[in-house]
C-alpha positions in Angstrom: -34.0 153.5 -50.3 -32.3 150.6 -51.1 -35.2 147.5 -51.6 -34.9 144.4 -49.7 -35.3 141.0 -51.0 -39.4 141.0 -49.3 -40.2 144.7 -51.2 -38.8 142.8 -54.5 -41.2 139.8 -53.5 -43.8 142.8 -53.0 -43.2 144.8 -55.9 -43.0 141.7 -58.3 -46.8 140.5 -57.3 -48.2 143.3 -57.2 -46.7 143.9 -61.2 -48.6 140.3 -61.4 -51.8 141.1 -59.8 -51.7 144.5 -62.7 -50.2 142.2 -65.3 -53.7 139.5 -64.6 -55.9 142.4 -64.6 -54.7 144.2 -67.4 -54.0 140.9 -70.0 -50.5 141.9 -69.9 -48.8 138.2 -71.6 -45.2 140.3 -72.2 -42.9 141.9 -69.9 -39.0 143.3 -71.0 -36.8 144.7 -67.9 -33.4 144.5 -66.4 -32.1 142.7 -64.0 -34.4 145.2 -61.4 -33.2 145.5 -57.6 -29.5 144.6 -58.8 -26.1 146.8 -59.6 -26.4 150.1 -57.4 -29.6 148.1 -56.1 -27.1 146.4 -54.0 -29.3 142.6 -54.8 -27.6 139.6 -55.6 -29.9 138.6 -59.2 -29.7 134.8 -58.7 -31.8 135.3 -56.1 -34.4 138.2 -57.3 -34.5 135.7 -59.8 -35.4 132.9 -57.9 -38.3 135.1 -56.2 -39.5 136.2 -60.1 -39.7 132.8 -61.0 -41.1 131.8 -57.5 -44.1 135.2 -58.1 -44.5 134.4 -61.6 -44.5 130.4 -61.8 -47.9 129.9 -62.3 -49.0 132.6 -65.2 -48.0 132.3 -69.0 -46.7 135.4 -69.0 -43.4 135.7 -70.8 -40.7 137.3 -69.1 -37.3 138.8 -71.3 -34.7 139.6 -69.0 -31.2 142.6 -70.4 -28.2 142.4 -68.9 -27.6 146.5 -70.0 
């Protein structure tokens, strides 16, 4: 199944909770949900920013 913006937000919320519960301070990732999955990076990036805005977790996104 392809991701939706709602499922992306829910997944990122779960990842945020995992990070906070396990002391994760840095995350590196590709442009998740984009490319073959078909989501727009500008929208995904905005969701990512919203989900993690109230944390000190550093997120680095790589373009592959």
